[in-house]
Structures are given as structure tokens and as C-alpha cells.
N, C-alpha and C positions, 0 to 999 in steps of 0.2 A: 432597596440595599444598593449602597454605591459601589462599583467595581471596583476591584482589586486583581492586577494581574503581573502575575510571574512570568518573565521571558527566562524560558530554559535554554542555553544556546551550549550545543555540541560542536567544539571546534575542531575535531576530527571528521566532519561530515564531506560529501564527495567535492564542493567546493573550495576545501579549507578555508572557513570562514575567518575572516580576518577581525581585527580590530575596528577598521573602517565601517564593517557591519554594524558592530554594537553601536559605535559612533553615532550611525544614521539612525538607528533607534535612539538614541536620545536626543538627537536634535529633532527630527519629526514626529515624534508621538507625543500628542495634546498634553500639557504639564497640568489640565485639571482633571485628569485621570491618574488615578494612584496606579505605580507599577515600581518592580524591582528585576533586575536581570543577576541570574546567577550561571557562572558557566559550569557544565557538567564536565568534570575534566577526565574521568574515564568509569568503566563499568561499574566498579568500587565505590564511587562518588555519589551514584544515583540515589542509593538510598538515602544519602543525607539533602538531597534534592526534593525526593519525596517527601524527607520529613518536614522541610521547611515549608513545601506546599501544603500539605495537609494540617499543620500544626496554625498557621495563620490566617487563616479564613479568605484565601484568595478565591475569588470568582471565575479567573481564567487561567489557564495554563499555556502558554504560547512555546510551542518546539519551535526552535531556531534550527535547523537541519536537514537532511535527509529523509527519506523513508523510514530507515531503521530508528531514528531519533522521533520522528513522529510515532511510528508504533510503539515505541518502550514510554511516550509520555501518556500515548492515549490508553494504552489499557491500563496505565497507573488509576485513570478517572472514570471508568466505564461504572454507571451505576451511581457517581456521583452527583452533586449540584454544579461541580467544576466544569467550565466549558473549554473544549479544544481549539484554540488558535495555532495557525501555520504560517511562519516566515521561511518558507522554501528557499532550501540553499543545498540541495542536493544533485544526484545524476537523474531522475526519473522524476521526481515529486508528485507521484501518482495520486493520492489523496485531496492534496493542495490544488494541481487541475482539476480535480471532480468535483469541489465544491467551491468553483468558479474563482480562486483567489489566485491575486496577479502574480507573476513571476518577477515584477520589479518591485524593490525592497519601500521605496517610497510610498508605491501605491498599496502596496498591501498592509503596511503598516496603519493606512488611513481604513480600509478595509475593516483592520480588526479594533481600531479604535471606535468607527461607525457601530460595531458589535453585533450585526444582524445573524440570529443563531436558529438553527432547527437541531431536531434529534435525527439522529441516523441508526442505522443498523451497524451490526460487527457480525463476524464469523468467527466460530474457533477450529482448530483441527486438533485433534487430541486435545481439548483443552487450551490450546495456544489460541491467545486471541490474534486475528488479522481484520483489517478495513478496508482492502482492495481487493488484492487476489491472493490466493493461495493454490500452491498447483505440484504435481509431481511429474517425473517425465525430463524434456529437454531444458525446461525454465528452470527447473530446480538445478538442474545439471550446470547450467550456465551461471545461476546464482553461489553455487559453490565457488568454480572457478574464478567469479569476479571476487569472491570475499576474501581468497588468497591471493589474489593481485597486485604485485606494487603499485600499479597506476590506478586512479579512480576516475572517476568522470564518465562521459557516456561516449566519448571514443574508446576507450579501452572496452567498455562494454559491448558496443558495435564489432570491434576486432576479436573479442574473442568468440561472439556470436556467429561471425563469418566465418572464423576458421574452424569451428565444430559442427554448423549445423549440416554439413551432409557427412561428417564421421557417426554422429550420434544413432543407434539404432532403435526403432521402435518396441516395445514391449507388451506384453499380456496382463491385462487388469481385468479384476470383475468390479463391476459398478452396481452397489445396491441403491435403488433410487424411485421412489414412488410406487411401491410393492412390487417393482420389477427386480431381475436380475440381468445385467448388461454384460456378457463376455465382448471386451474389445482391446483388438490390437492397436496401440497408439505411440504417438510421437510425445506428444504430451497431453494431461488433464488438467485444466485451470477451472477450479471453483471460485468463479467473480461475484463479488459482493458490491465492489465495484465496475464499471466497464475497460478499464484500460489498467496497465502493467505501470503508468509513466510514459511522460514526451508525448500523451495524446496517442499512445499507441496501444489503440483499442482491440481488443481480443473478445470482449463481450458487447459490444454498443449497444446492445439493448438494456441491460442490468443498470439498474439504478440502488444507490445507497440506504433507500427509504422505501422500499416497496416490499420488503419482509422476506424476501426470499433470493437465492442464489441462482444463476446464471452458470451452468455447468457445461464447458467447452472441451469438446474430447477431437483432438485431431488427429487425422488418419494418418497411416504411411503416405509417403508422397514420393515423387521421384524429382530427378534434377529439374526436369522442365515445368514441374511444377512450383517450386519455390517462389519464382518473380509472382503469378498469380495469387498466391497467397498471399505474399507481402504486400502487395498492392492493395488489396480487399481489405487487409488489417489496417493499413495506413489510410484507407478511405473510410475507414469507419463502416464497413460492410462484410466484417469476416464470417459474420452470420450467414453471408448468401454464398460463401465458399462450397464447392460440392468435396473437399477434402474435410470440411466440420459440421460436428454434430452439436446442437445447443440442447440443453434440457432445464427446466426449472425446478427446484424444490427446495424447501426450506432446511431438510437434513439428508443426507445421505452417506454410504459410507464405501469406500475404495481398498481393496484387498489386492494382495500382490504375494507372489511367493520369495521375496527376498525382502531383506532390509536397505534402504536407500534412504538419499536425499530429498526434503522436502523443503519447500519454499512458503515462507509467510510475508506477504508486503515484500517482496524480495530478498528477506534475511533467511539463508539457508540453515538446516537443520536436519541431522541425521534421526531416522524415524524407523519404525518397524513396518510388519506386515501388513496391518489392518490402520485404515486411517479413519476416522468417524468425525463429519462436517456437521457444523449446527450453526443456525442462522439465528441471533438474536436481535430482536426487531427494539428500535427505538432506544437503545439502551446509553447512547452518548450523544452528547450536546455538543455541536461544533459551529465555531464563526464561519459564515459564506461570504462570499463574493455576490455582486450583481447577477454575474453572470451563470449561478448555479441552474441545472435546470432539475428541476423537483420529479419524483416518479410517479 
């Protein structure tokens, strides 16, 4: 069956996608592969985009934007014959990096045209799909602040993180995993389907998107003098070696708390209740990968 691609462009992504990017797609993408470009104007318009995608026999849905755009497109094609492609244009680009896709538009267009594909896992938290990471605690707190920030991009994210990192306080959680109940005081808990948040910032370096399980990271309380050691381990891709971090593996788990609070899924914040149910769904999404993809 010939390929038929729909490029779904979010003009409001982290880098403010310009007409120049669309022009680059038109210039660089091979003319012997059928494709169309649709601009996703706002949240209300996305249903129209889905109707176009599902009613015209497209084989590939190419998300052009940041992690939020990728999540929105990906969750709409779970369990279908439509493959996900990504032209990364956001702040973190976590899934694109995990899949070995280039951050350069011209290069990633070649990778999409090449069309090498695999099936990967995804997770759900209270039935909300995610593809890289979901979590509670500090990273969800930062996600909420970043979502309401007037400034986007990596610089703004780092600025907010540095401002809040020593102000935020660890909280009590009950983790039910692998038949055990673990009471933990945690600064954050990250449930990782992929190893990174984005920008090659690896919170769970051993996690793989096609191994059928989560890596669950618990960051314990720490003092000022431990901050730099933790950050260095994360930047080196060795977070699992930090004495401040516990890691567990499971294909499902629950986390309980005694208050309602923010969570995040692929960096997107949402207010949720006291109990969070996480389930890993193996091999439900077909994705286009780059030559640097590392299989599980």
C-alpha cells in the first residue's frame, strides 16, 4: 500500500513554528510520496484534523510541534494502522530524541521519508495516555508553572526550575507495586516509559520504549549540597546510580496521596485526585524511527 502522509502543524509550539518550516517541508520532502499539510489552529480545531486524518486513509500522521502536540497526535492513533512521525519543534522533544530522530528539520524529513518503523509501548495514568514520562511532585509542579508562563522554550523552563528547586518540599506517598506497598517521602516520582523528559535529560536511563515495562523513579529528599551531584548524574545518563534515587520496574502500579494535586504526562500538567493508576500497554503504537534509535 502506498504511503500517504498528513503533516499536522501546531503553530503555537515552543519554538513558534514559522511559515519557513512549512516551506522547508514542501521543499525537502520527496515528491514521489503523497502528503498534505494541515495547520492545527487551536484545541477546538483538532477534532477537524482528526476527521481529516481518519477519513482519508492516511498511513502516517506527522506531528510538527512540541511534546504536547506529539502526545495529542499519538494518542489519537493508538491501536490503528497509522504510524506516528515527528518533526520536533518544541522545548524538550523527548519522544523524538528517544526515537533517534534528528533535531534538524532537513534531516528529520529524510528520516520520515525513509519510513523505518517499529511498534512501541505507551502508558496511561488514570486512562490518560503518555509516551515518555508521567509523574507527580516537583516535575508536575514545574509543568504547571511552565504551562502558565508567558515565555516558552528551554530557557524559561530552566529559569523556573532553578527558582523552585529548593523551595519545593517533599511529600508522603504510598506506592503499590509488584505486590508490595511502599511508603515513601519523595521529592518527585516519575513513571518512565522512555528514559528522558526531553533535551537528553535522562531521569530513567535504563528505560526503553519497547520493553513492556515502566521504570519508576523515586527521588528522595535531599539538601542543598546534594543538588549538583544529582544533576550531574542525570546529565551523565547515570541517574540510577545516585544514592538519592530508587528505581523499580513494573508494568502497572498505583500511587496514593491524601490530597488532590497536579500530575504531568509528557510534560502536560493536569489536576488529578488522590489515587493514580499507571498501566503499561505494550506495542500499541507504530512510530517512525531514526538510525540512532536504541532498541530495548
